[in-house]
C-alpha positions as CSV (number, residue, x, y, z in Angstrom):
1,M,-15.9,-2.0,-25.0
2,I,-12.7,-2.9,-26.7
3,I,-9.6,-0.9,-25.7
4,R,-6.8,-1.0,-28.2
5,S,-3.3,0.2,-27.4
6,R,0.2,0.1,-29.0
7,V,1.3,-2.3,-26.3
8,V,-0.6,-4.2,-23.6
9,A,1.5,-5.2,-20.6
10,P,-0.9,-7.6,-18.8
11,M,1.6,-8.7,-16.1
12,A,0.2,-12.2,-16.8
13,G,2.5,-13.0,-19.7
14,E,4.6,-11.1,-22.2
15,P,3.8,-7.6,-23.5
16,I,1.4,-7.7,-26.5
17,D,2.2,-5.5,-29.5
18,D,-0.9,-3.9,-31.1
19,G,-2.9,-5.4,-28.2
20,A,-6.4,-4.9,-26.9
21,V,-8.5,-5.6,-23.8
22,A,-12.3,-6.3,-23.9
23,V,-14.3,-5.0,-21.0
24,E,-17.8,-6.1,-20.1
25,G,-19.3,-4.2,-17.2
26,N,-16.6,-3.9,-14.5
27,R,-14.7,-7.0,-15.6
28,I,-12.1,-7.9,-18.2
29,A,-13.6,-10.3,-20.8
30,G,-10.5,-10.8,-23.0
31,V,-7.0,-9.7,-23.8
32,G,-4.7,-10.4,-26.7
33,K,-3.8,-9.1,-30.2
34,F,-6.3,-6.4,-31.3
35,V,-7.4,-8.4,-34.4
36,E,-8.1,-11.4,-32.1
37,V,-10.0,-9.5,-29.4
38,K,-12.0,-7.6,-32.0
39,R,-12.9,-11.0,-33.7
40,D,-14.0,-12.6,-30.4
41,H,-15.8,-9.7,-28.7
42,R,-18.4,-7.1,-29.6
43,G,-18.5,-3.4,-28.6
44,E,-17.2,0.1,-29.3
45,V,-13.5,0.3,-30.0
46,L,-11.6,2.9,-27.9
47,D,-8.2,3.4,-29.6
48,L,-5.6,4.7,-27.1
49,G,-3.0,5.0,-29.9
50,E,0.6,5.0,-29.0
51,Q,0.2,4.0,-25.3
52,I,1.1,1.2,-23.0
53,L,-1.9,-0.3,-21.4
54,L,-1.3,-2.0,-18.0
55,P,-3.1,-2.8,-14.7
56,G,-3.9,0.0,-12.4
57,L,-1.3,0.5,-9.7
58,I,-1.8,-0.7,-6.1
59,N,-0.4,1.3,-3.1
60,A,0.0,-1.3,-0.3
61,H,0.7,1.2,2.5
62,C,-0.4,4.8,2.8
63,H,-1.8,7.3,5.2
64,L,-4.1,9.6,3.4
65,D,-4.9,11.5,6.6
66,Y,-1.5,13.3,6.4
67,T,-1.6,14.5,2.8
68,A,-1.9,18.0,4.2
69,L,1.5,17.6,6.0
70,R,3.6,17.5,2.9
71,G,6.7,19.5,3.5
72,K,5.7,20.4,7.1
73,I,8.3,18.1,8.8
74,G,11.9,17.8,7.9
75,P,14.3,15.1,8.9
76,Q,14.7,15.0,12.7
77,R,17.5,14.0,15.0
78,S,15.6,10.8,15.9
79,F,12.5,8.8,15.0
80,A,11.1,9.8,18.4
81,D,11.6,13.5,17.5
82,W,9.7,12.9,14.3
83,I,6.8,11.3,16.2
84,L,6.7,14.4,18.5
85,A,6.8,16.7,15.4
86,I,3.9,14.9,13.6
87,N,1.9,14.7,16.8
88,A,2.2,18.5,17.1
89,Q,1.1,19.0,13.4
90,K,-1.8,16.6,13.9
91,D,-3.1,18.4,17.0
92,A,-3.5,21.5,14.9
93,L,-5.8,19.8,12.4
94,T,-9.6,19.7,12.6
95,G,-11.9,17.0,11.4
96,T,-12.6,19.2,8.4
97,D,-8.9,19.5,7.7
98,Y,-8.6,15.7,7.7
99,V,-11.5,15.3,5.3
100,S,-9.9,17.8,2.9
101,S,-6.5,16.0,3.4
102,I,-8.0,12.5,2.6
103,T,-9.9,13.9,-0.4
104,A,-6.7,15.6,-1.8
105,G,-4.7,12.4,-1.2
106,L,-7.3,10.3,-3.2
107,A,-7.2,12.8,-6.1
108,E,-3.4,12.8,-6.1
109,A,-3.1,9.0,-6.0
110,Q,-5.6,8.8,-8.9
111,S,-3.7,11.3,-11.0
112,F,-0.6,9.1,-10.6
113,G,-2.4,6.0,-11.9
114,T,-3.2,4.3,-8.5
115,T,-6.5,2.5,-8.7
116,T,-6.3,0.6,-5.3
117,L,-5.0,1.7,-1.9
118,L,-4.5,0.1,1.5
119,N,-5.0,3.2,3.6
120,L,-4.3,3.2,7.4
121,E,-7.1,5.4,8.7
122,A,-6.6,7.0,12.1
123,F,-10.1,8.5,12.0
124,P,-12.6,6.0,10.5
125,E,-15.5,8.0,11.9
126,L,-14.8,10.6,9.2
127,L,-15.9,8.2,6.3
128,P,-19.5,9.5,6.3
129,H,-18.1,13.0,5.6
130,L,-16.3,11.8,2.4
131,S,-17.7,11.6,-1.1
132,R,-17.6,8.2,-2.6
133,P,-14.1,7.6,-3.9
134,P,-13.8,6.3,-7.5
135,L,-10.9,4.1,-6.4
136,R,-10.7,0.9,-4.5
137,V,-9.7,1.7,-0.9
138,W,-9.4,-0.7,2.0
139,W,-9.8,1.6,5.0
140,C,-7.8,-0.1,7.8
141,A,-8.7,1.4,11.1
142,E,-5.4,2.4,12.9
143,L,-5.5,1.2,16.5
144,I,-3.5,2.6,19.4
145,D,-4.1,1.9,23.0
146,L,-1.2,3.7,24.6
147,R,-3.3,6.2,26.6
148,R,-6.8,4.7,26.3
149,T,-8.5,1.4,25.7
150,V,-9.8,0.6,22.3
151,D,-13.0,-1.3,21.7
152,V,-11.9,-3.1,18.5
153,N,-15.2,-4.9,18.1
154,A,-17.1,-1.6,18.2
155,V,-14.7,-0.1,15.6
156,S,-15.1,-3.1,13.4
157,E,-18.9,-3.1,13.7
158,M,-19.1,0.6,12.9
159,L,-17.1,0.1,9.7
160,R,-19.1,-3.1,8.8
161,A,-22.4,-1.1,9.1
162,W,-21.0,1.7,7.0
163,F,-19.9,-0.5,4.1
164,H,-23.0,-2.6,4.3
165,S,-25.1,0.5,3.7
166,H,-22.7,1.9,1.1
167,Q,-22.1,-1.1,-1.2
168,D,-21.2,1.2,-4.1
169,W,-18.0,2.0,-2.3
170,L,-15.1,0.0,-3.9
171,G,-12.8,-1.9,-1.5
172,G,-13.8,-2.3,2.1
173,F,-12.3,-2.0,5.6
174,G,-9.6,-3.7,7.7
175,L,-7.8,-3.4,11.0
176,A,-4.4,-1.9,11.7
177,P,-2.8,-2.1,15.2
178,H,-0.2,0.6,14.7
179,A,3.0,-1.0,16.0
180,P,4.2,-3.1,18.9
181,Y,5.3,0.0,20.8
182,T,1.9,1.7,20.5
183,A,-0.5,-1.3,20.6
184,S,-0.6,-3.9,23.4
185,P,-0.5,-7.7,22.8
186,E,-4.1,-7.8,23.9
187,L,-5.1,-5.3,21.2
188,Y,-3.2,-7.3,18.6
189,S,-4.9,-10.5,19.7
190,E,-8.4,-9.1,19.6
191,A,-7.9,-7.3,16.3
192,A,-6.2,-10.3,14.6
193,Q,-9.0,-12.6,15.7
194,I,-11.7,-10.3,14.3
195,A,-9.8,-9.9,11.1
196,R,-9.2,-13.7,10.8
197,T,-12.9,-14.6,11.5
198,N,-14.3,-12.0,9.1
199,H,-11.6,-12.2,6.4
200,L,-10.5,-8.6,6.8
201,P,-7.2,-7.1,5.7
202,F,-4.8,-6.8,8.7
203,T,-1.8,-4.6,8.7
204,T,0.8,-3.2,11.1
205,H,4.2,-1.4,11.3
206,L,7.1,-3.4,12.4
207,A,10.9,-2.9,12.9
208,E,10.8,0.4,11.2
209,S,13.6,2.3,12.9
210,H,16.8,1.9,14.8
211,E,15.2,3.5,17.8
212,E,12.6,0.8,17.9
213,M,15.3,-1.8,18.0
214,Q,17.1,0.1,20.8
215,M,13.8,0.2,22.8
216,F,12.9,-3.4,22.6
217,R,16.4,-5.1,22.6
218,D,18.4,-2.7,24.7
219,G,15.9,-0.8,26.9
220,S,17.4,2.5,25.8
221,G,17.3,5.3,23.2
222,P,15.1,8.2,22.4
223,L,11.9,6.1,21.6
224,F,12.3,4.2,24.9
225,E,12.7,7.5,26.9
226,F,9.7,9.1,25.1
227,L,7.4,6.2,25.7
228,R,8.4,5.7,29.3
229,S,7.8,9.4,29.9
230,I,4.1,9.1,28.8
231,G,3.6,6.0,31.0
232,R,3.9,3.0,28.7
233,P,5.1,-0.1,30.5
234,M,8.7,-0.8,29.4
235,S,9.2,-4.4,30.2
236,D,9.8,-5.5,26.6
237,D,12.8,-7.7,25.6
238,G,14.2,-9.1,22.4
239,T,13.9,-7.5,19.0
240,P,10.7,-6.0,17.7
241,V,10.2,-9.0,15.4
242,A,10.9,-11.5,18.2
243,H,8.5,-9.6,20.5
244,L,5.7,-9.6,18.0
245,M,6.2,-13.2,17.0
246,R,6.2,-14.2,20.6
247,T,3.1,-12.2,21.6
248,A,0.9,-12.4,18.5
249,A,-0.5,-15.1,16.3
250,I,1.0,-13.8,13.0
251,D,-0.1,-15.6,9.9
252,E,0.5,-15.3,6.1
253,H,-2.4,-12.8,5.7
254,W,-0.7,-10.1,7.8
255,I,0.6,-7.1,5.8
256,V,3.7,-5.9,7.6
257,A,5.1,-2.5,6.7
258,H,8.8,-1.6,6.8
259,L,10.8,-4.4,8.4
260,N,14.0,-2.4,8.2
261,E,15.8,-3.3,11.3
262,L,16.6,-7.0,11.5
263,T,19.2,-9.2,13.3
264,E,20.5,-12.6,12.3
265,G,18.2,-14.0,15.0
266,D,15.3,-12.3,13.4
267,F,16.1,-14.0,10.0
268,E,16.1,-17.3,11.8
269,L,12.7,-16.6,13.2
270,L,11.4,-15.4,9.8
271,E,12.8,-18.6,8.1
272,R,10.8,-20.8,10.5
273,G,7.7,-18.6,10.8
274,P,4.7,-17.8,8.5
275,K,5.4,-16.0,5.2
276,F,3.4,-12.8,5.8
277,Q,3.1,-10.0,3.3
278,I,5.7,-7.2,3.4
279,T,5.3,-3.6,2.2
280,H,8.4,-1.5,1.6
281,C,8.2,2.3,1.2
282,P,11.4,3.4,-0.7
283,R,11.2,7.2,-0.4
284,S,10.0,7.2,3.2
285,H,12.9,4.8,3.9
286,T,15.3,7.3,2.4
287,F,13.7,10.2,4.3
288,F,14.5,8.5,7.6
289,A,17.8,7.1,6.5
290,H,16.8,3.7,7.8
291,A,19.1,0.7,7.7
292,P,19.3,-0.9,4.2
293,F,16.2,-3.0,3.4
294,A,17.2,-6.7,3.2
295,W,15.8,-7.4,-0.2
296,E,17.8,-10.5,-1.1
297,K,17.5,-12.2,2.2
298,L,13.7,-11.7,2.4
299,R,13.1,-12.7,-1.2
300,A,15.2,-15.8,-0.6
301,L,13.1,-16.7,2.4
302,G,10.0,-16.6,0.2
303,F,8.3,-13.4,1.3
304,N,6.0,-11.5,-1.1
305,I,7.1,-7.8,-1.2
306,A,5.0,-4.9,-2.3
307,L,5.5,-1.2,-2.4
308,G,3.7,1.7,-0.7
309,T,4.2,5.5,-0.4
310,D,3.7,5.8,3.4
311,S,2.4,9.3,4.3
312,L,3.3,12.7,2.9
313,A,4.7,13.6,6.4
314,S,7.8,11.6,5.2
315,N,7.4,11.8,1.4
316,S,6.9,14.3,-1.4
317,S,4.1,12.7,-3.4
318,L,1.8,9.7,-3.7
319,S,3.4,8.6,-7.0
320,L,4.2,4.9,-7.1
321,F,6.3,5.6,-10.3
322,A,8.6,7.7,-8.1
323,E,8.7,4.8,-5.5
324,M,9.7,2.4,-8.3
325,R,12.5,4.7,-9.5
326,E,13.8,5.2,-6.0
327,L,13.9,1.5,-5.5
328,Q,15.8,1.1,-8.8
329,R,18.3,3.8,-7.6
330,K,19.0,1.8,-4.5
331,E,18.7,-1.7,-6.0
332,P,19.8,-1.4,-9.6
333,W,20.1,-5.2,-9.8
334,L,16.3,-5.7,-9.6
335,P,14.8,-6.3,-13.0
336,A,12.3,-3.6,-14.1
337,R,9.5,-6.2,-14.6
338,E,10.0,-7.4,-11.0
339,V,9.9,-3.8,-9.7
340,L,6.6,-3.2,-11.6
341,A,5.2,-6.4,-10.1
342,M,5.6,-4.9,-6.7
343,V,2.9,-2.4,-7.4
344,T,0.7,-4.8,-9.4
345,V,0.9,-8.5,-9.0
346,N,2.7,-8.6,-5.6
347,A,0.6,-5.7,-4.2
348,A,-2.6,-7.5,-5.2
349,A,-1.4,-10.6,-3.4
350,A,-0.5,-8.5,-0.3
351,V,-4.1,-7.1,-0.1
352,G,-5.6,-10.6,-0.7
353,Q,-6.8,-9.8,-4.3
354,S,-4.6,-12.1,-6.4
355,N,-7.6,-13.4,-8.3
356,S,-9.1,-10.0,-9.1
357,L,-6.5,-7.3,-9.3
358,G,-2.9,-6.7,-10.4
359,R,-3.1,-8.4,-13.9
360,I,-5.0,-8.0,-17.1
361,R,-6.8,-11.3,-17.3
362,P,-10.3,-12.4,-18.1
363,G,-12.5,-12.2,-15.0
364,F,-10.3,-9.6,-13.2
365,Y,-11.6,-6.2,-12.5
366,A,-11.3,-3.7,-15.3
367,D,-8.8,-1.4,-13.4
368,L,-6.5,-0.1,-16.2
369,I,-4.1,2.7,-17.0
370,G,-2.6,4.0,-20.2
371,L,0.8,5.6,-20.5
372,P,2.6,7.2,-23.5
373,A,4.7,4.6,-25.3
374,L,6.9,7.3,-26.7
375,T,8.7,4.9,-29.1
376,S,8.5,1.3,-30.1
377,E,12.1,0.7,-29.0
378,G,13.3,-0.4,-25.6
379,D,12.0,-2.3,-22.6
380,V,8.3,-1.8,-21.9
381,F,8.8,-2.2,-18.1
382,E,11.5,0.4,-18.0
383,K,9.3,2.8,-20.0
384,V,6.5,2.3,-17.5
385,I,8.8,3.0,-14.5
386,G,10.2,6.0,-16.2
387,H,6.8,7.7,-16.5
388,E,6.7,11.1,-14.8
389,G,3.7,13.3,-14.2
390,I,0.0,12.5,-14.3
391,V,-1.4,9.4,-16.1
392,P,-3.3,10.4,-19.2
393,W,-5.9,7.6,-19.2
394,M,-7.4,5.5,-16.4
395,M,-10.3,3.1,-15.9
396,A,-11.4,1.8,-12.5
397,N,-14.1,-0.8,-12.1
398,G,-15.0,-0.5,-15.8
399,E,-15.5,3.3,-15.5
400,V,-13.2,5.7,-17.4
401,L,-11.9,8.2,-14.9
402,C,-9.7,10.3,-17.1
403,A,-8.9,10.5,-20.8
404,S,-6.6,13.4,-21.5
């Protein structure tokens, strides 16, 4: 198949006017000017007309479990109060509710042009109750050992068996110790070792809120009091970043979500330490009114930064376009092309797929979306970020999923 479009934005070079992409099976076979691609490749021509063709978007941090909680929890007095509120909502949901929530989240993400997700899955045992998703999803089992021990190896083997017997599912599985305040150093160590040995995605939350900083550094605050009340040992010291870097073998493959609360001492540690992957969630960040995200310092230190939506318990939709616009609102100095890279090129690097996703390049997976070009004037990347509503055309793994 040859897909022609008014503009192709491959994210691997400059936009191509009157461009085309050749697809063979589930891979991209060629990209360039339409006349050149048609000359060099055979197949039916699908003309998208006045559209911008670009790589499918990649959500590097989401919680599909909580799609059903959209609008259920407003801003709270503290992060600890929000935890109590979401726990109360979660307790009211059944397994069937969660399956419906995940299914709805996948459909919504797809409608907004997302073809790949890194999903933190609190209930991996529910996967057999889901229909095969048409999207690439890495299901990262969220691990918490606050009130009970967790057999990380058993969780990993259960997921390995599932994906071995369901090889038509795109993506795979990974491991996700929740955060240093809910997962012990022993859990981090075991999970990280299994992930490292088996080349699995590994992700966690870190330094998300001011209350987390208060808890670790000062031994005070709402989160400290809440966790102490449920029996967590409270002998931590230093900042959340210092604590995790001291107690866990962090490497460049870790995907760290948030990283909002940082001290000058943390930046010194980050400068000397491994350059792990970072995921920022702009609209969830706004919802919680977290400290400003340290874009310039983290970029200067060489960190790769991707974007995610977080959950709908702290967001209004699973649209990565809305995340990009919120980021531009807060950081207008960031070039549009760089912002778009955070949900394509950078996000592919974060999930360990730099050689197969995030760009339109021969040999990469045929994960593509088409957006209305509207006019031939103006910056292509700004047009992409400005897109609102559903995506009219999408292909994942060489299969056309929508063509409105």
